[in-house]
C-alpha positions in Angstrom: 104.3 103.3 72.3 102.9 106.4 74.0 104.5 109.8 73.4 105.7 109.9 77.0 107.4 106.5 76.6 109.0 107.7 73.4 110.4 110.8 75.2 111.7 108.6 78.0 113.6 106.5 75.6 115.0 109.5 73.9 116.3 110.9 77.2 117.3 107.5 78.6 121.0 107.8 77.8 121.1 111.1 79.6 119.4 109.6 82.6 121.9 106.8 82.7 124.9 109.2 82.6 123.4 111.5 85.2 122.5 108.7 87.7 125.9 109.0 89.5 125.6 112.8 89.6 122.2 112.5 91.3 123.6 110.1 93.9 126.6 112.4 94.6 124.2 115.4 95.0 121.8 113.5 97.3 118.9 114.5 95.0 118.0 114.8 91.4 120.0 117.3 89.6 118.2 120.3 88.1 118.8 118.9 84.6 117.3 115.6 85.4 114.2 117.2 87.0 113.8 119.3 83.8 114.1 116.3 81.6 111.5 114.4 83.6 109.1 117.4 83.2 109.8 117.4 79.5 108.8 113.7 79.1 105.4 114.4 80.7 105.5 111.5 83.1 104.7 113.6 86.1 101.6 115.0 84.5 100.1 111.7 83.2 97.6 111.4 86.1 96.9 115.2 86.4 93.4 116.4 85.4 93.1 117.7 81.9 91.6 121.0 83.0 94.9 121.7 84.7 97.2 120.7 81.9 97.3 117.0 82.6 96.9 113.9 80.4 94.4 111.9 82.6 96.2 108.8 81.2 95.4 105.2 81.8 97.1 104.3 85.1 98.9 101.3 83.5 100.5 103.7 81.0 101.7 105.9 83.9 103.2 102.9 85.7 104.8 101.7 82.5 106.4 105.1 82.1 107.7 105.1 85.7 109.3 101.7 85.2 110.9 102.9 82.0 112.5 105.8 83.8 113.6 103.6 86.7 115.3 101.2 84.4 117.6 104.1 83.3 117.9 105.8 86.6 116.5 104.3 89.8 116.3 107.7 91.6 114.6 109.4 88.7 112.1 106.5 88.4 111.4 106.6 92.1 110.7 110.4 92.1 108.7 110.1 88.9 106.4 107.6 90.6 106.0 109.4 93.9 105.7 113.0 92.5 103.7 111.7 89.5 101.0 110.0 91.6 100.2 113.1 93.7 98.3 114.9 90.9 95.9 111.9 91.0 94.9 112.7 94.6 95.1 116.5 94.2 92.7 116.1 91.2 90.1 115.1 93.7 90.4 118.0 96.2 88.6 121.4 96.1 89.0 123.0 92.7 90.2 126.2 94.3 93.2 124.3 95.7 94.0 122.8 92.3 94.0 126.4 90.9 96.4 127.5 93.6 98.8 124.7 92.7 98.6 124.5 88.9 96.9 127.7 87.9 100.1 129.4 86.8 102.3 126.4 86.1 100.9 123.0 85.1 104.4 121.5 85.7 104.3 122.3 89.5 105.4 119.3 91.5 104.0 118.2 94.8 105.9 116.2 97.4 104.7 114.1 100.3 104.8 111.8 102.6 101.4 110.5 103.6 102.6 108.9 106.9 100.8 110.7 109.8 103.9 112.2 111.5 102.3 115.5 112.5 99.2 116.8 114.3 96.8 119.6 113.6 94.5 121.3 116.1 91.4 123.3 115.1 91.6 127.1 114.9 88.8 129.2 113.6 87.7 127.8 110.3 90.9 125.9 109.7 93.7 124.0 111.3 97.2 124.6 112.7 99.7 121.9 111.8 103.0 121.0 113.4 105.5 118.1 113.1 108.5 116.6 111.4 108.1 114.2 108.5 110.7 111.9 107.0 111.2 110.6 103.4 109.9 113.5 101.3 111.2 112.2 97.9 112.0 114.8 95.3 111.1 117.6 97.7 113.8 120.1 96.5 112.1 120.3 93.1 108.5 120.7 94.6 106.6 123.8 95.3 103.8 122.2 97.2 103.5 119.2 99.6 100.8 116.9 100.9 101.4 115.5 104.4 99.8 113.0 106.5 98.8 113.8 110.1 96.3 113.4 112.9 93.6 116.0 113.7 93.1 116.7 117.4 90.6 118.4 119.6 91.2 122.0 120.8 93.4 120.6 123.6 95.6 118.8 121.2 94.3 115.3 122.0 93.7 112.6 119.4 90.3 111.2 120.3 90.1 108.3 117.8 93.3 107.5 115.8 91.4 105.3 113.3 89.3 108.2 112.2 91.7 111.1 112.7 94.1 110.8 109.7 94.0 113.7 107.3 96.1 114.9 104.4 97.4 118.5 104.7 98.2 120.5 101.5 100.8 123.3 101.9 102.8 125.7 99.7 106.6 125.8 99.9 106.5 128.9 102.0 104.8 127.0 104.9 107.4 124.3 105.5 111.2 123.9 105.9 113.3 121.2 104.2 115.9 119.9 106.6 119.3 119.9 104.7 121.4 116.8 104.7 118.7 114.8 106.5 118.8 112.2 103.7 122.0 110.4 104.6 121.4 106.8 103.4 123.0 103.8 101.6 120.3 103.5 98.8 118.0 105.7 96.8 120.4 108.5 97.6 119.6 110.4 94.5 115.9 110.8 95.5 116.7 113.6 97.9 114.1 112.3 100.4 114.9 114.9 103.1 112.9 115.6 106.2 110.2 118.3 106.4 109.5 120.5 109.5 106.4 122.6 110.2 105.9 124.6 113.3 102.4 126.0 113.5 101.3 126.5 109.9 97.7 127.5 109.4 95.6 125.7 106.8 92.2 126.7 105.6 89.6 123.9 105.7 89.7 123.3 101.9 93.4 122.2 102.2 92.7 119.6 104.8 91.4 116.3 103.2 90.1 113.1 104.5 91.8 110.5 102.3 89.0 108.0 102.9 86.4 110.4 101.5 88.1 112.3 98.6 85.4 114.9 97.7 86.1 115.1 94.0 85.2 111.5 93.0 81.7 112.4 92.1 82.8 115.5 90.2 85.2 113.4 88.1 83.1 110.3 87.9 83.2 110.4 84.1 86.8 109.1 84.1 87.4 105.7 85.7 90.9 106.8 86.7 89.5 108.8 89.6 87.4 106.0 90.9 90.4 103.9 91.8 91.4 103.3 95.4 94.1 105.5 96.9 96.1 102.6 98.3 96.1 100.9 94.8 97.4 104.1 93.2 100.0 105.2 95.7 101.3 101.7 96.5 101.3 101.2 92.7 103.7 104.1 92.3 106.0 102.5 94.8 105.7 99.1 93.1 106.5 100.6 89.7 109.5 102.5 91.1 110.8 99.3 92.6 110.2 97.1 89.5 112.0 99.8 87.5 115.0 99.3 89.7 114.9 95.5 89.2 114.8 96.0 85.4 117.7 98.4 85.6 119.7 95.9 87.6 118.9 93.2 85.1 119.8 95.4 82.1 123.1 96.3 83.8 123.9 92.6 84.4 123.3 91.8 80.8 125.4 94.7 79.4 128.3 93.7 81.7 128.1 90.0 80.8 128.6 91.0 77.1 132.2 92.2 77.9 133.2 90.6 81.2 135.7 87.7 81.2 135.0 85.2 84.0 137.4 83.1 86.0 137.7 80.6 83.2 139.1 83.3 81.0 136.0 83.0 78.8 133.2 85.5 78.1 130.6 85.6 80.9 128.0 85.5 78.3 128.9 81.8 77.6 129.1 80.8 81.3 126.4 78.2 81.9 125.9 79.4 85.5 125.6 83.0 84.3 123.1 82.0 81.6 121.0 79.9 84.0 120.6 82.6 86.6 120.0 85.2 83.9 117.2 83.1 82.4 115.5 82.6 85.7 115.9 86.2 86.9 114.7 87.7 83.7 111.6 85.5 83.7 110.8 86.4 87.3 111.2 90.2 86.7 109.0 90.0 83.6 106.4 88.0 85.5 106.4 90.6 88.2 105.9 93.4 85.7 103.1 91.5 83.9 101.2 90.6 87.1 101.4 94.2 88.3 100.1 95.8 85.0 97.5 93.1 84.5 96.0 93.9 87.9 96.0 97.6 87.2 94.2 97.0 83.9 91.7 94.8 85.7 90.8 97.3 88.5 90.6 100.1 85.9 88.1 97.9 83.9 86.0 97.4 87.0 85.9 101.1 87.7 85.0 101.7 84.0 82.1 99.3 84.3 80.7 101.2 87.3 80.9 98.1 89.5 82.2 98.2 93.1 85.9 97.6 93.6 85.4 95.3 96.5 87.7 94.8 99.5 88.5 91.3 98.3 89.7 92.8 94.9 91.7 95.6 96.6 93.4 93.2 99.0 94.2 90.8 96.1 95.8 93.6 94.2 97.9 94.7 97.1 98.9 91.1 97.8 100.1 90.8 94.2 101.9 94.1 94.3 104.0 93.2 97.3 104.6 89.7 95.9 105.7 91.1 92.6 108.2 93.3 94.4 109.5 90.4 96.5 109.9 88.2 93.5 111.8 90.9 91.6 114.1 91.5 94.6 114.9 87.8 94.9 115.7 87.7 91.1 118.2 90.6 91.4 119.7 89.0 94.5 120.4 85.9 92.5 122.1 88.0 89.8 124.2 89.8 92.4 126.0 86.7 93.6 126.9 85.9 90.0 127.8 89.5 88.9 131.5 89.3 89.8 133.7 91.4 92.0 133.9 94.2 89.4 130.2 94.9 90.0 131.0 96.2 93.5 132.9 99.2 92.2 131.2 102.5 92.7 131.4 103.4 89.1 129.4 100.2 88.2 125.7 100.8 87.6 124.7 97.4 89.0 125.7 98.1 92.5 123.7 101.3 92.6 120.6 99.5 91.3 121.2 96.7 93.9 121.5 99.2 96.8 118.6 101.3 95.6 116.4 98.2 95.3 117.1 97.1 98.8 116.4 100.6 100.1 113.1 100.5 98.2 112.2 97.2 99.8 112.0 99.1 103.1 109.1 101.4 102.0 106.0 100.6 104.0 104.0 100.0 100.8 106.4 97.2 100.0 105.9 95.5 103.3 104.6 92.1 102.3 103.6 90.3 105.5 100.8 92.7 106.6 99.2 92.5 103.1 99.4 88.7 103.2 97.8 88.8 106.6 95.1 91.2 105.4 94.3 89.0 102.4 94.1 85.9 104.5 91.9 87.4 107.2 89.5 88.7 104.6 89.5 85.4 102.7 88.3 83.6 105.9 85.7 86.3 106.8 87.8 87.9 109.6 88.1 91.7 110.0 91.2 93.4 108.5 93.1 95.5 111.0 92.8 99.3 110.3 96.6 99.7 109.9 96.5 97.6 106.7 95.9 100.0 103.9 94.2 98.6 100.7 
């Protein structure tokens, strides 16, 4: 077991107890954020020259799932915030120095969805827009946002080639308070972000399809992996952590719950049947996900091309793993008893958070199935399908 996983296990009981507080606050509490920094999970993919571990991605995703099994919101934020250092490790070194030069534990928020536009001005760009779903943003001092670059008149000439990632310090954007009013993943604090005419120098505007630092960091296979594999992997890990948390909660409750027969739920044949099936499906989802990450890492380590077919297969498997795990938890839900609906019960929180996670675009299965099938039969994959 890695040192990070050992620390996560040590702080696990605290994360379990604090989960309701995070949900009530609508964001991670300061204590939870501090504990996550202490575990080191959010620096696992960070470059070593800026205080990171440059860990194997499978180790990172295992850590995210471990956090999520204790606290769904903490796991989700660990995955999203923790994957950003991977991309930021591939941008201009001067930008990395601005972010981590004084504090290696500086967190970076997102989202990547292109919800804003930037027009050229001088040697840089002027960005404006409003972005939703910025997970963990209250604890972040920088942000990377998706948007479209335009011409001088503000027109987007080619949307398929105009997406960029914009990197900004906390002073350049506004977090919209109370904009995260939802029924699941409440503790992630995924509030909206507003920017009205922030200027960015050219080095803080990045083409995500041509990350400039891949050659500079070519000695580590970690930085040869596809962006879609890594970011969607963080969402997959966060979601599978929720499924494991729901399963663990179901098991703990069954140890003490008395069913309608007046007998222990742990002896109920229907309970045992659904538990056996669900636990196997969640374990299979986790195994398939991590096996794929190890596979693509080995391809990168060999120096071979990570082909579109491989990338699409990985994304197909990621979304299928999520769907399988959600179905498993759904089968547990209808056998969990009425007491599991109470607000103080951990199971209902995991169940709600899991269904909220299912709505993330990276968990949208049908487009990935379509992309996989089109490529299999030699047809072009639509540009909106990211792999």
